[in-house]
LOLUMMI-665847 format. One line per field, with one value per residue (C-alpha): residue number from 1; residue in three letters; x, y, z. Coordinates in nm, 3 decimals, always signed. Example, Ala and Ser with C-alpha at 12.3 -4.5 7.8 and 13.67 -1.06 7.14 Angstrom:
BEGIN
num <- [1	2]
residu <- [ALA	SER]
px <- [+1.230	+1.367]
py <- [-0.450	-0.106]
pz <- [+0.780	+0.714]
***
This chain:
BEGIN
num <- [1	2	3	4	5	6	7	8	9	10	11	12	13	14	15	16	17	18	19	20	21	22	23	24	25	26	27	28	29	30	31	32	33	34	35	36	37	38	39	40	41	42	43	44	45	46	47	48	49	50	51	52	53	54	55	56	57	58	59	60	61	62	63	64	65	66	67	68	69	70	71]
residu <- [MET	VAL	ALA	TRP	THR	THR	GLU	TYR	TYR	GLY	LEU	VAL	LEU	GLU	SER	MET	ARG	ALA	GLU	GLY	ARG	ARG	VAL	ASP	ASP	GLU	VAL	LEU	ALA	HIS	ILE	SER	PRO	ALA	HIS	SER	ALA	ASN	ILE	ASN	PHE	PHE	GLY	SER	ILE	ASP	VAL	ASP	ILE	GLU	GLY	GLU	LEU	ALA	GLN	LEU	GLY	PRO	THR	GLY	TYR	ARG	PRO	LEU	ARG	VAL	ARG	ASP	THR	LEU	PHE]
px <- [-3.682	-3.365	-3.359	-3.425	-3.160	-2.904	-3.000	-2.934	-2.659	-2.522	-2.622	-2.427	-2.084	-2.084	-2.159	-1.876	-1.604	-1.694	-1.607	-1.278	-1.341	-1.178	-1.402	-1.258	-1.418	-1.287	-1.515	-1.802	-1.780	-1.890	-2.242	-2.565	-2.887	-3.073	-3.122	-3.459	-3.448	-3.649	-3.920	-4.238	-4.356	-4.685	-4.916	-4.955	-4.813	-4.981	-4.781	-4.823	-4.785	-4.779	-4.574	-4.312	-4.312	-4.270	-3.946	-3.800	-3.487	-3.416	-3.256	-3.604	-3.427	-3.479	-3.208	-2.928	-2.882	-2.541	-2.355	-2.001	-1.919	-1.889	-1.553]
py <- [+12.627	+12.616	+12.217	+12.164	+12.365	+12.252	+11.913	+11.984	+12.172	+11.866	+11.603	+11.904	+11.911	+11.513	+11.482	+11.765	+11.591	+11.245	+11.386	+11.542	+11.876	+12.043	+12.250	+12.419	+12.391	+12.774	+12.850	+12.670	+12.809	+13.124	+13.012	+12.998	+12.814	+13.121	+13.323	+13.411	+13.591	+13.329	+13.250	+13.434	+13.524	+13.671	+13.505	+13.160	+12.899	+12.600	+12.314	+11.980	+11.761	+11.441	+11.613	+11.703	+11.367	+11.233	+11.415	+11.223	+10.982	+10.632	+10.824	+11.003	+11.339	+11.594	+11.547	+11.792	+12.079	+12.037	+12.273	+12.222	+12.591	+12.566	+12.586]
pz <- [-0.794	-0.612	-0.573	-0.919	-1.052	-0.792	-0.906	-1.269	-1.177	-1.017	-1.344	-1.588	-1.386	-1.357	-1.748	-1.832	-1.588	-1.757	-2.056	-1.918	-1.937	-1.646	-1.390	-1.128	-0.759	-0.713	-0.979	-0.880	-0.565	-0.708	-0.903	-0.731	-0.811	-0.644	-0.929	-1.072	-1.413	-1.565	-1.302	-1.358	-1.010	-1.106	-1.313	-1.472	-1.694	-1.816	-1.853	-2.053	-1.788	-2.011	-2.270	-2.016	-1.886	-2.205	-2.261	-1.939	-2.038	-1.847	-1.547	-1.515	-1.558	-1.896	-2.130	-2.093	-2.354	-2.477	-2.674	-2.801	-2.752	-2.393	-2.214]
***
């Protein structure tokens, strides 16, 4: 999970900066991909692999969720 989150944090940061949004490195120093609030450590999760793969864009990543209300 940490590797996946780190990868997508990088994609989001790249996207935001490409849009001209300012993201200070000082703020990034306080962000960690090691959170676990949304992880189910007990039990199992059924995943529709084909459905998930169908959502991948041409870059091989899932589309980022973009909201105009951020920053």
